[in-house]
C-alpha positions, 0 to 999 in steps of 0.5 A: 842583743842582751836577750838570749833564748834558753829554751823554746817552751811548749805551746799551751795545747802541747802542755795540756796534752802532757798533763790532760784534764780528765772528763770528770775534772772538766765536768767539775770545773764547769759546775764550779764555774757556773756556781761562782758566776751565779754569785757575781750575777746575784743568783746565789747568795753564797759568800766567797772565801779565796784562801791559801798561801801567799805563794804555792811553793810545794805541791805536797803541802798545797795539796794537803792544805786543799784537802783540809779545805775540802773537808771544811767545805763539806760542812759549809758549802751551803753558805760559802764558796771556798776557792783555794788560793794556789798562786804560782807567780809571785810579783817582786817590786824590785825584780829580785827574790823568789818569783814563784813555782812558775820560775822556780819549782824548787825554791832554792834552785836556779830558775827552770821555766819548762819544769815550772810550767809543768809543775804548776799545771800538775799541782793545780790538777792534783789539787782539783782531783784530791779536793773537788775544788777548783782554784784561783791564781794571779794573772801576773803574766797574761800570755802564760795563763793559757797554760792554766785557762782550763783549770782555774775558776778565778783569777786576780790582777795585782796592784802593780799590773792593774794599769797594764793594757795587756792585762786588761785586754786579756781579762776581756777574753776570759769567761771566769770572774777576774778581780782587779785590785786597786793600785798600790796608790789606793786610787779607785779610779784606776781600778774602776777603769781597769774593770770597765776596760775588761768588761768591753770587747777588744781586738789585739795581739795575743800569743802572736795571733790577731784576736777579738774578745767579747768582754768579761761581765764578771770583772770586779773590784778587789780592795787591798789597801794602799800606800801613801807617798811616805810608805804608810799603809792606808787600809780601805776595808772599813765601812766608809771605804765600802760605802764609797766604792758602792757610790762609785759603782753606781756612777759607772756603767759597769756590769755585776758590781762586786767587791772582794776584800783582800784582808792582807797586804796594805789592809793588814800592813802585812800583819797576818793575824790582823786578817782575822779581825779585818774579815770579821769587820767586813762581815759586820759591815755587810750585815749592817747595810743590806746594799753592802751585803749584796755588793761585797761578795767575798774575802781573800785570806793568806793562810797555810798549814803553819803560821808565819813565814820563813826564809828559803835558805833556812831548814824549811818547815813543811807548809810554812810560807817562804814569802809573806806571813800567813795565818796557820790552819787552826786559825783558818778553820775557826775563821771559816766557821765564823764566816759561815755563822756571820753570813 
């Protein structure tokens, strides 16, 4: 065989014993989960803002960022539900490059998956403890989410994973909202099929066990733009795009219709400062149409302490992205206040 075993990793229950969640943090998560679910069911009109670095590469910088978010949250929590974006897995189109803290807790060193699963759990808990905010991550590897399933309040399935059966089935067994991104082609039917699958119950193999799920009624759409056959980005955050998806939602038998708009990726053509304008346009669209205001529940923003991006092999700047470029903290803080004013 060409596959070799490097190390047997601990089971999720063992890792949770190594890095346990305190009773206070368990209580915090239950409270936050309920607040977020209430937004998706329409019981709350708060606007969701999932905001943070493209990839969480450094615990100190990520925790400083979430601590700053917490201070803003103290002033805006009556209107906004701020969810720190702490993404510890980085999808790679060609399979090469930095794959996130799960693989490389030290970005410029060799992969170490045991150190990685310890590092990401420790970081998520630390961020909760200092900020009082529970976070979001991407479900890139469905079987790995068990290492974090007691700390996350939101998860997303990416454009390249949304057609995968195991992602859809795993999502059906979650009790927190999970966003399904449209695929890179921009095909909305693929995304809606994924939502439909996640909202149904299933029987399948998960981590070597025969499991049955009840379905996740909080599975919903994330619009992230698409790419045509020539590689040209086609955004899908405009008013007409939102209205089109609203029409499609009405035709499908889906629970709790909801849209989150990803302001970066193919919507911004990875021009990070465009996120500020895109978020503003989405809010204008919501305010113009009361039905859209009910349907569009929030936005995703890629942001870090320092604006831009940098290479891993450079003399790295603390709090600056090593993957896609992000807006910096000053722009982020101003944007959060603007969102609250427009909601």
